[in-house]
C-alpha positions in Angstrom: -135.1 117.0 103.2 -131.6 118.0 104.1 -131.7 121.9 105.4 -127.9 122.5 104.5 -128.6 121.8 100.3 -129.3 125.1 99.0 -132.6 124.8 96.8 -131.5 125.0 93.1 -133.2 125.6 89.5 -132.7 122.7 87.4 -130.5 124.4 85.4 -128.5 126.0 88.1 -128.4 122.4 89.3 -127.0 121.2 86.1 -124.3 123.6 86.2 -123.3 122.7 89.5 -122.8 119.2 88.1 -120.8 120.3 85.5 -118.4 122.2 87.5 -118.4 118.6 90.1 -117.7 117.0 87.1 -114.6 119.3 86.1 -113.5 119.7 89.3 -115.1 123.2 89.8 -112.8 124.8 86.6 -115.8 126.9 85.1 -112.7 127.1 82.1 -112.7 123.2 81.9 -116.9 123.3 81.7 -116.4 125.6 78.7 -114.2 123.3 77.5 -116.4 120.2 77.9 -115.1 117.4 75.4 -117.9 115.3 76.1 -120.3 116.3 73.5 -122.7 113.2 73.8 -123.6 113.9 77.5 -127.0 115.2 77.7 -126.3 118.0 80.1 -124.1 119.3 77.7 -126.2 121.9 76.0 -126.7 123.1 79.6 -123.8 122.9 81.2 -122.9 126.9 80.7 -126.0 127.8 83.2 -128.5 128.2 80.7 -131.4 126.6 78.7 -130.3 126.8 74.8 -134.0 126.5 73.9 -135.2 129.6 75.7 -132.8 131.6 73.6 -134.3 134.9 72.5 -137.6 134.7 75.0 -137.8 138.0 76.5 -135.6 140.5 76.7 -135.7 144.1 74.6 -138.6 143.3 72.1 -136.6 145.9 70.0 -133.2 143.9 69.8 -135.4 140.8 68.9 -137.3 142.7 65.8 -133.5 143.8 64.6 -134.5 147.6 65.6 -132.4 149.7 67.1 -133.3 150.2 71.0 -134.1 153.7 71.6 -131.1 154.4 74.0 -129.1 153.7 70.4 -130.6 156.9 68.7 -129.3 160.2 69.5 -128.5 161.2 73.5 -130.5 163.8 75.0 -129.0 167.2 75.9 -129.7 168.1 79.2 -132.2 170.7 78.1 -134.6 168.1 76.4 -134.1 166.1 79.7 -135.0 168.8 81.5 -138.3 169.2 79.1 -139.1 165.6 79.5 -139.0 165.9 82.7 -141.0 168.6 83.2 -143.8 167.6 81.1 -143.9 164.2 82.9 -144.9 166.1 85.9 -147.6 168.1 84.2 -148.7 164.8 82.5 -149.3 163.9 86.5 -150.8 166.7 87.7 -154.0 166.6 84.9 
């Protein structure tokens, strides 16, 4: 194996092929007219079959993440920090 060729994941290799096909223009890859190409769904460097896998479970369930709630005040943050320290000691 040639040591100058970087090891790539299949998705990254597909992205590189699409960029090569479109003269290294990411915009042209995005606007690719070859929808019958077997690589077309993967051209942006993501596997469309894995959409929604992993990530934040609350976002997947349609719930608001905790960070979308009211922001913590500095007093609440200090109290939570001290509580966490007390929990570690016990």
